Structure formats: structure tokens, C-alpha cells
C-alpha positions in Angstrom: 10.3 -3.0 -5.5 8.8 -3.2 -2.0 8.1 -6.3 -0.1 4.9 -6.3 2.0 4.4 -8.8 4.7 1.0 -9.9 6.0 0.3 -12.0 9.1 -2.6 -13.9 10.5 -2.8 -16.3 13.4 -1.3 -19.2 11.5 0.9 -18.0 8.8 2.8 -15.1 7.2 3.0 -14.2 3.5 5.1 -11.7 1.7 4.5 -10.2 -1.7 6.6 -7.9 -3.8 5.2 -4.9 -5.7 6.5 -1.9 -7.4 6.8 1.0 -4.9 3.9 3.0 -6.2 1.6 0.0 -6.3 2.6 -1.0 -2.8 2.0 2.5 -1.5 -1.4 2.5 -3.2 -2.3 -0.9 -1.7 -1.3 0.1 1.8 -3.4 3.4 1.5 -6.3 1.4 0.1 -6.2 -1.2 2.9 -6.6 1.5 5.4 -9.7 2.8 3.5 -11.4 -0.5 3.2 -10.8 -1.5 6.8 -13.9 -2.9 8.5 -13.8 -0.1 11.1 -14.2 2.5 8.2 -17.9 3.4 8.0 -17.8 4.4 4.4 -17.5 1.4 2.1 -15.7 1.7 -1.3 -17.1 0.0 -4.4 -14.9 -2.0 -6.7 -15.5 0.7 -9.4 -14.2 3.3 -7.0 -11.1 1.3 -6.2 -10.5 0.8 -10.0 -10.9 4.5 -10.7 -8.6 5.5 -7.9 -5.9 3.1 -9.0 -6.1 4.2 -12.7 -6.1 7.9 -11.7 -2.7 7.3 -10.2 -1.2 4.3 -12.0 -1.9 2.2 -15.1 -4.3 -0.6 -15.9 -6.1 -1.8 -12.9 -7.0 -5.2 -14.5 -3.3 -6.1 -14.9 -2.7 -5.3 -11.2 -5.9 -7.0 -9.9 -5.1 -10.3 -11.7 -1.4 -10.2 -10.9 0.3 -13.0 -8.9 0.8 -10.8 -5.9 -2.9 -9.8 -5.6 -4.0 -13.4 -6.2 -1.7 -14.4 -3.3 -3.5 -11.9 -1.1 -6.9 -13.1 -2.2 -6.0 -16.7 -1.4 -4.8 -15.4 2.0 -8.3 -14.0 2.5 -7.2 -10.4 2.6 -8.9 -8.9 -0.4 -12.2 -10.5 -0.9 -14.6 -8.0 -2.4 
């Protein structure tokens, strides 16, 4: 397991993910950064995840990802 910590101006949150999922998430966050000119679609994210790991739906609706969505980090 890996613990990832995210900060904004008011708070800090931490989530725990399996190492391979945490590495995929960190790579993906760099790809979807607002400074990146090429936008990725949800379908592209799903395909990329499932090419490397298992079922995207289980990951996407997990407690860790829901925590990030509530934090405002992953709103697609």
C-alpha cells in the first residue's frame, strides 16, 4: 500500500491505495493537469487503467477515489 497526501489552501487529505494503483493515479494526474494541452476523455482513462490493472469501475467508485472527488481533485 502507498499513502498519497493532497493539499489545498485549507486542508490536507491522505488516501491509501495499492502501489500499482497509486502509481497509475500519480501518472494520470500529470496527464490531466490543466497545463496539458491535450485533454483525456473518461473512456481513455478507463482504457488506460484496464490495460494495466483490473476493473476500472471498482477503482473509480472506491472510497479513496470518492474522497478525492469530494476534495475536488477529480471532477471529470
